[in-house]
C-alpha positions as CSV (number, residue, x, y, z in Angstrom):
1,M,-15.7,-0.2,0.6
2,S,-17.7,-2.9,-1.3
3,D,-21.5,-2.6,-1.7
4,T,-22.0,-5.3,1.0
5,S,-19.5,-4.0,3.6
6,F,-20.2,-1.6,6.5
7,I,-18.7,0.3,9.3
8,L,-19.5,-0.9,12.9
9,I,-19.9,1.8,15.5
10,V,-19.6,0.6,19.1
11,D,-20.6,3.2,21.7
12,D,-23.0,3.3,24.7
13,N,-23.8,7.0,24.3
14,P,-26.9,7.6,22.1
15,T,-25.8,11.2,21.3
16,N,-22.4,10.0,19.9
17,L,-24.1,7.2,18.0
18,S,-26.5,9.7,16.4
19,V,-23.8,12.2,15.4
20,L,-21.5,9.5,13.9
21,A,-24.4,7.7,12.2
22,Q,-25.6,10.9,10.5
23,T,-22.1,12.0,9.5
24,L,-21.3,8.6,7.9
25,R,-24.6,8.1,6.3
26,S,-24.5,11.5,4.7
27,E,-21.3,10.4,2.9
28,G,-22.8,7.2,1.7
29,F,-21.3,4.8,4.2
30,A,-23.3,1.8,5.3
31,I,-23.2,1.4,9.1
32,R,-24.3,-0.9,12.0
33,I,-24.5,0.0,15.6
34,A,-23.6,-1.9,18.8
35,P,-24.2,-0.3,22.3
36,D,-21.4,-2.2,24.1
37,G,-18.5,-4.6,23.6
38,V,-20.4,-7.8,24.2
39,S,-23.0,-7.1,21.5
40,A,-20.3,-6.0,19.1
41,L,-18.5,-9.3,19.5
42,Q,-21.7,-11.2,19.1
43,Q,-22.5,-9.3,15.8
44,L,-19.0,-10.0,14.4
45,E,-19.3,-13.7,14.9
46,E,-21.7,-13.8,11.9
47,V,-20.8,-10.8,9.8
48,Y,-17.0,-10.4,10.3
49,N,-16.4,-10.7,6.5
50,S,-18.5,-7.7,5.8
51,V,-17.0,-5.3,8.4
52,A,-14.7,-2.8,6.7
53,L,-13.8,-0.8,9.8
54,I,-14.8,-0.5,13.5
55,L,-15.2,2.8,15.5
56,L,-14.8,1.7,19.1
57,D,-15.5,3.7,22.2
58,V,-13.0,3.2,25.1
59,Q,-15.3,3.7,28.1
60,M,-18.3,1.4,28.0
61,P,-20.2,-0.7,30.5
62,G,-19.3,-4.4,30.8
63,I,-16.0,-4.9,28.9
64,D,-14.4,-1.6,27.9
65,G,-13.0,-0.7,24.5
66,F,-9.5,-1.9,25.3
67,E,-10.6,-5.4,26.2
68,T,-13.0,-5.5,23.2
69,C,-10.0,-4.6,21.0
70,R,-7.8,-7.3,22.6
71,R,-10.4,-10.0,21.9
72,L,-10.9,-8.8,18.3
73,K,-7.2,-8.9,17.6
74,A,-6.8,-12.4,19.2
75,N,-9.5,-13.8,16.9
76,P,-8.1,-14.8,13.5
77,Q,-11.4,-14.0,11.9
78,T,-11.4,-10.4,13.1
79,H,-7.7,-9.7,13.5
80,D,-7.3,-7.7,10.3
81,I,-10.3,-5.4,10.7
82,P,-9.0,-1.8,11.3
83,I,-10.1,-0.4,14.7
84,I,-10.2,3.4,15.4
85,F,-10.7,4.2,19.1
86,M,-13.1,7.0,20.1
87,T,-12.3,8.6,23.5
88,A,-12.5,11.8,25.6
89,L,-9.2,10.7,27.1
90,A,-6.4,12.8,25.5
91,D,-3.6,11.4,27.7
92,T,-0.7,9.8,25.9
93,E,-0.8,6.6,28.1
94,S,-4.3,5.8,26.9
95,K,-3.4,6.3,23.3
96,V,-0.2,4.2,23.5
97,K,-2.2,1.4,25.2
98,G,-4.8,1.4,22.4
99,L,-2.3,1.5,19.6
100,S,-0.3,-1.3,21.3
101,L,-3.4,-3.5,21.3
102,G,-3.6,-3.2,17.5
103,A,-5.8,-0.1,16.9
104,V,-4.8,1.9,13.8
105,D,-5.9,5.4,15.0
106,Y,-7.6,7.6,17.7
107,I,-10.4,10.0,17.4
108,T,-10.8,12.3,20.4
109,K,-14.2,13.6,21.5
110,P,-15.9,15.9,20.8
111,F,-16.0,14.8,17.2
112,E,-15.1,17.0,14.1
113,G,-17.0,15.5,11.2
114,E,-14.4,16.3,8.5
115,E,-11.6,14.8,10.6
116,V,-13.6,11.6,11.3
117,L,-14.4,11.2,7.6
118,A,-10.8,11.9,6.6
119,R,-9.3,9.3,9.0
120,I,-11.9,6.7,8.0
121,R,-11.2,7.2,4.3
122,I,-7.5,6.9,4.7
123,H,-7.7,3.6,6.7
124,L,-10.3,2.1,4.3
125,Q,-8.0,2.9,1.4
126,M,-4.9,1.5,3.1
127,R,-6.8,-1.7,3.9
128,E,-8.0,-2.1,0.3
129,L,-4.5,-1.4,-1.0
130,T,-3.1,-4.0,1.4
131,K,-5.5,-6.6,0.2
132,Q,-4.6,-5.9,-3.4
133,L,-0.9,-6.2,-2.5
134,Q,-1.5,-9.5,-0.7
135,Q,-3.6,-10.9,-3.6
136,S,-0.9,-9.8,-6.1
137,S,1.9,-11.3,-4.0
138,A,-0.1,-14.6,-3.7
139,Q,-0.6,-14.7,-7.5
140,L,3.1,-14.0,-8.0
141,E,4.1,-16.9,-5.7
142,Q,1.7,-19.2,-7.5
143,R,3.3,-18.3,-10.8
144,V,6.8,-19.0,-9.4
145,T,5.9,-22.5,-8.3
146,E,4.6,-23.3,-11.8
147,R,8.0,-22.8,-13.4
148,T,9.7,-25.9,-12.0
149,S,10.4,-27.3,-15.5
150,A,12.8,-24.5,-16.4
151,L,16.5,-24.7,-15.7
152,Q,17.2,-23.7,-12.1
153,S,19.7,-20.9,-12.8
154,A,17.5,-19.4,-15.5
155,Q,14.4,-19.7,-13.3
156,V,16.1,-18.0,-10.3
157,Q,17.1,-15.0,-12.5
158,L,13.7,-14.7,-14.1
159,V,11.8,-14.9,-10.7
160,Q,14.2,-12.4,-9.1
161,Q,13.6,-9.8,-11.8
162,E,9.9,-10.4,-12.1
163,K,9.1,-10.7,-8.4
164,F,11.0,-7.6,-7.4
165,A,9.6,-5.5,-10.2
166,T,6.0,-6.4,-9.4
167,I,6.3,-5.9,-5.7
168,G,8.2,-2.6,-6.3
169,Q,5.4,-1.4,-8.5
170,L,2.8,-2.4,-6.0
171,I,4.6,-0.7,-3.1
172,A,5.2,2.4,-5.2
173,G,1.5,2.4,-6.0
174,V,0.5,2.1,-2.4
175,A,2.8,5.0,-1.5
176,H,1.3,7.1,-4.3
177,E,-2.3,6.5,-3.3
178,I,-1.5,7.3,0.4
179,N,0.4,10.4,-0.6
180,N,-2.6,12.1,-2.3
181,P,-5.0,12.2,0.7
182,V,-2.3,12.8,3.2
183,G,-0.9,15.7,1.1
184,C,-4.3,17.3,1.2
185,I,-4.5,16.9,5.0
186,V,-0.9,18.3,5.5
187,N,-1.6,21.3,3.3
188,N,-4.8,22.2,5.0
189,V,-3.9,21.7,8.6
190,A,-1.6,24.8,8.7
191,P,-4.3,27.3,7.4
192,A,-6.9,25.6,9.7
193,H,-4.6,26.3,12.6
194,E,-4.2,29.9,11.6
195,Y,-8.0,30.3,11.2
196,L,-8.4,28.8,14.7
197,N,-5.9,31.2,16.2
198,S,-7.7,34.2,14.6
199,L,-11.0,33.0,16.1
200,I,-9.4,32.6,19.5
201,N,-7.9,36.0,19.4
202,I,-11.2,37.6,18.4
203,F,-12.9,35.6,21.2
204,H,-10.4,36.9,23.7
205,L,-11.0,40.5,22.5
206,Y,-14.7,40.1,23.1
207,Q,-14.0,38.8,26.6
208,K,-11.7,41.8,27.3
209,H,-14.0,44.5,26.0
210,Y,-17.4,42.9,26.9
211,P,-16.6,41.0,30.1
212,D,-20.3,40.9,31.1
213,P,-22.2,39.0,28.4
214,V,-26.0,38.6,28.5
215,P,-27.2,35.7,30.6
216,E,-28.0,33.5,27.6
217,I,-24.4,33.8,26.2
218,E,-22.9,33.4,29.7
219,Q,-24.8,30.2,30.3
220,A,-23.9,28.9,26.8
221,L,-20.2,29.5,27.6
222,I,-20.5,27.5,30.8
223,N,-22.5,24.7,29.2
224,E,-20.0,24.3,26.3
225,D,-16.9,24.7,28.5
226,I,-15.6,27.0,25.8
227,D,-12.1,27.4,27.4
228,F,-11.5,23.7,27.3
229,V,-12.9,23.4,23.8
230,L,-10.5,26.0,22.4
231,K,-7.5,24.4,24.1
232,D,-8.5,20.9,23.1
233,L,-9.3,21.9,19.5
234,T,-5.8,23.3,19.1
235,K,-4.4,20.0,20.4
236,L,-6.6,18.0,18.0
237,I,-5.3,20.0,15.0
238,E,-1.7,19.5,16.1
239,S,-2.4,15.7,16.6
240,V,-3.8,15.5,13.0
241,Q,-0.7,17.3,11.7
242,V,1.7,15.0,13.5
243,S,-0.2,11.9,12.3
244,A,-0.4,13.1,8.7
245,L,3.4,13.9,8.6
246,R,4.0,10.4,10.0
247,I,2.0,8.8,7.2
248,K,3.9,11.0,4.7
249,D,7.2,9.7,6.1
250,I,6.0,6.1,5.7
251,S,5.0,6.9,2.1
252,V,8.5,8.2,1.4
253,T,10.0,5.1,3.0
254,L,7.8,2.8,0.8
255,R,8.9,4.6,-2.3
256,S,12.5,4.5,-1.3
257,F,12.3,0.8,-0.5
258,S,10.8,-0.1,-3.9
259,R,13.5,1.4,-6.0
260,N,14.5,-1.0,-8.7
261,D,18.0,0.2,-9.7
262,S,18.7,-2.9,-11.8
263,T,21.0,-1.1,-14.4
264,T,23.0,1.4,-12.3
265,K,24.8,1.3,-9.0
266,V,24.4,4.3,-6.8
267,L,25.9,5.6,-3.6
268,T,23.8,4.2,-0.8
269,D,23.4,4.5,3.0
270,V,23.0,0.9,4.0
271,H,21.4,1.9,7.3
272,E,18.6,3.6,5.5
273,G,17.8,0.4,3.7
274,I,17.7,-1.6,6.9
275,D,15.5,1.0,8.7
276,S,13.0,1.2,5.8
277,T,12.8,-2.6,5.7
278,L,12.2,-2.8,9.5
279,L,9.5,-0.1,9.1
280,I,7.7,-2.2,6.5
281,L,7.9,-5.3,8.7
282,Q,6.9,-3.3,11.8
283,H,3.4,-5.0,12.0
284,R,5.1,-8.4,12.3
285,L,7.4,-7.3,15.1
286,K,4.5,-6.1,17.4
287,A,3.0,-8.2,20.1
288,S,0.1,-10.4,18.8
289,G,-2.2,-12.5,20.9
290,K,-0.1,-14.5,23.4
291,H,3.2,-13.7,21.6
292,P,5.3,-10.9,22.9
293,A,6.8,-8.2,20.7
294,I,10.0,-9.1,18.9
295,Q,12.9,-6.9,20.1
296,V,15.2,-5.5,17.4
297,I,18.6,-4.5,18.8
298,K,20.6,-2.3,16.3
299,Q,24.3,-1.8,16.7
300,Y,25.3,0.4,13.8
301,G,28.9,1.1,13.0
302,D,30.2,4.1,11.2
303,L,29.7,3.0,7.6
304,P,30.7,4.8,4.5
305,Q,28.2,5.0,1.6
306,I,28.8,2.2,-0.9
307,K,27.9,1.8,-4.6
308,C,25.2,-0.8,-4.9
309,Y,21.8,-1.6,-6.3
310,P,19.7,-0.3,-3.3
311,G,16.4,-1.9,-4.5
312,L,18.0,-5.3,-4.8
313,L,19.8,-5.0,-1.5
314,N,16.6,-4.1,0.2
315,Q,15.1,-7.3,-1.3
316,V,17.8,-9.3,0.4
317,L,17.3,-7.5,3.7
318,M,13.6,-8.1,3.5
319,N,14.1,-11.8,2.9
320,L,16.6,-12.3,5.7
321,L,14.6,-10.3,8.3
322,A,11.3,-12.0,7.3
323,N,13.0,-15.4,7.7
324,A,14.2,-14.4,11.1
325,I,10.7,-13.3,12.2
326,E,9.3,-16.7,11.0
327,A,11.9,-18.6,13.0
328,L,11.1,-16.6,16.1
329,E,7.3,-17.1,15.6
330,E,7.8,-20.8,15.3
331,R,9.9,-20.9,18.6
332,M,7.2,-18.8,20.3
333,E,4.6,-21.3,19.4
334,N,6.4,-24.0,21.2
335,Q,8.1,-22.1,24.1
336,Q,6.2,-19.7,26.4
337,E,9.0,-18.2,28.5
338,F,11.1,-16.7,25.7
339,I,12.2,-13.2,24.7
340,P,12.4,-13.1,20.9
341,Q,15.2,-10.9,19.6
342,I,16.8,-9.9,16.3
343,N,20.3,-8.4,16.5
344,I,21.5,-6.3,13.6
345,H,25.2,-5.3,13.7
346,T,27.1,-3.4,11.0
347,Q,30.8,-2.6,10.8
348,V,33.7,-2.0,8.5
349,N,36.2,-4.8,8.0
350,N,39.6,-4.2,6.3
351,T,40.7,-7.8,5.9
352,P,41.3,-9.4,3.5
353,T,40.0,-6.4,1.5
354,P,38.0,-3.3,2.7
355,C,34.3,-4.2,3.0
356,I,31.2,-3.6,5.1
357,T,29.4,-6.4,6.9
358,I,25.8,-6.6,8.0
359,Q,25.1,-9.3,10.6
360,I,21.4,-10.3,11.1
361,A,21.1,-12.8,14.0
362,D,17.9,-14.2,15.7
363,N,17.4,-16.5,18.7
364,G,14.8,-18.6,16.9
365,I,14.5,-22.3,16.2
366,G,17.8,-22.5,14.3
367,M,18.5,-25.3,11.8
368,S,20.3,-28.6,11.6
369,E,23.6,-29.1,9.7
370,Q,21.8,-31.0,6.9
371,I,19.4,-28.2,6.3
372,K,22.1,-25.5,6.4
373,Q,24.1,-27.3,3.7
374,K,21.1,-27.1,1.3
375,L,20.0,-23.6,2.4
376,F,21.0,-21.7,-0.8
377,E,20.0,-24.4,-3.3
378,P,17.2,-23.2,-5.7
379,L,13.8,-24.7,-4.8
380,F,14.9,-26.1,-1.4
381,T,12.6,-25.1,1.4
382,T,11.4,-26.5,4.7
383,K,8.1,-24.6,4.5
384,P,4.8,-25.9,3.2
385,A,4.0,-25.4,-0.5
386,D,1.7,-22.5,0.1
387,K,4.3,-20.7,2.4
388,G,7.4,-20.5,0.3
389,T,9.1,-21.4,-3.0
390,G,12.7,-22.1,-1.9
391,L,13.9,-19.3,-4.1
392,G,14.4,-16.5,-1.6
393,L,17.8,-17.3,-0.3
394,S,19.2,-18.5,-3.6
395,I,18.1,-15.2,-5.1
396,A,19.6,-13.3,-2.1
397,R,23.0,-15.0,-2.6
398,Q,22.8,-14.3,-6.4
399,I,22.1,-10.6,-5.7
400,I,25.0,-10.3,-3.1
401,E,27.6,-12.4,-4.9
402,D,26.8,-12.0,-8.6
403,K,25.5,-8.5,-8.6
404,H,27.7,-6.9,-5.9
405,N,30.8,-9.2,-5.8
406,G,30.1,-9.7,-2.1
407,R,29.5,-12.7,0.1
408,L,26.4,-14.1,1.9
409,T,27.1,-16.7,4.6
410,C,25.1,-18.4,7.3
411,S,25.8,-20.0,10.7
412,S,23.1,-21.7,12.8
413,Q,22.6,-24.0,15.8
414,L,19.4,-26.0,16.2
415,G,17.3,-24.6,19.0
416,R,19.5,-21.6,19.5
417,G,19.2,-19.3,16.5
418,T,20.6,-18.3,13.1
419,E,22.9,-15.6,11.8
420,F,23.4,-14.3,8.3
421,I,26.4,-12.2,7.3
422,I,26.4,-10.0,4.3
423,S,29.8,-8.7,3.1
424,L,29.9,-5.9,0.5
425,P,33.0,-4.4,-1.0
426,I,33.8,-0.7,-0.4
C-alpha cells in the first residue's frame, strides 16, 4: 500500500468495525469506515483512487453486500478494487454468489486476526504486482510502436524475443512473490489443525470427567456457543488450506506458462499449455457488468507429447485466445441476446504427414475477406494505436512455421466468427 491509500471497511455492526479497525491499525494499515452500502458508494465517488482494498459485509440494511459489490464492479472507476466479503454465512451457495460477482475472497465470522491480515496482505501484494505487470506491458508496447523504421522481418524477430522474455520474467516474478507468503500459510495450516484437534480432545475430556462445571463456566459455554465455534473453526482452517493450495497451483501454472525455451525443444503436453493459458485469461472469461461469461468448450483428443518450444507455443495460444475474447467482447457490445463461446478442439491428423492440430474457434464479430488477406502482415492491425501493434499474429505465424515447421491458418466469416488452426508435426 502507498502512504495515501487505505482499506475501506463496510459493516453495520459496531463490534465488527471495532475489532477489524483495531487489528488493521495495529499492523500499520490506514482505514476508513462505512456503516452501509450506500455510504460506501458515496465515499468511493471521491476517493476511489486511494482505496487499496474493501472489506464488505454481506448482510446490511438498505442494499446488501452482494448488491454493493455488483455496483462497484459495474463502475469502471471502482471495478479493479479487490473486495473481500465478510459473512457469518458459511454455505457454498453464498460464497459462489459473492465470487461470481467479482469478490476475490471470503472471511467468515467470527474473525481470526492473523487469518484476516494474511488474506489482506496476499491480495494487496497481488494487486500491486498486477499493476506493475500492466505498467511494464504498456511500456513494452510503447517501445514496440517506436521501431517502425526498422526492417519488418528484423523488427518482428526482435519484438518476439524481447516481448516474451520480459513478460516471462514478470510472470515468473509474480509467481515467486505469491509463492513465499502462500508457502508460509500452507506450511502452518497443518500444525495449526493438529493443535486445534489437541485442544478439542482436551476439551472433550473435561466435559467427560467434569460434566457439571461451575455456573460461570456453564454460562460462558452457552454464551459463546462453544460447540459451534469448535466445529466452525475446523472448517475455517480447512478452507484456508484449500484456498492456499489453490493459489499455490496458480503460482505453478504461471511459472510453467512463462518458460522461455528458446534454445531447446522439449517433450510437451499441449493440453497443459492450453489449460495454463486459459487459467491466466480466466478473469476475462467471467461475466462483467451486462456481459455474460464466455463459455469455453474443450474437445481434447488423445494427443501424444510433441517436441516443441513450450514457452513460445504458449505465447501463440495467448495471442489467439486473447484475440477471440476481444472479438466476442466487441460483438457483445452490439448484440444483447448472444451466448459468447470459444471452442477448442485438438486431434491427431495423419495426412499428408503425422501432426497434431489445435483449432480455436469463436462466434465473435468475424472479419471481411480483405482484412483476412492482410491478417498476418507485420504492423497490420484493425485496433486503435493504443490497443495493438499489428505484430501478434505475424509473430505467432513465425513461431509456428519457422520455429516448429508447422502451419497457422485462419478462416472467418463476417458476423459469424473466426477459427485459427495450428498444425504441429509429430
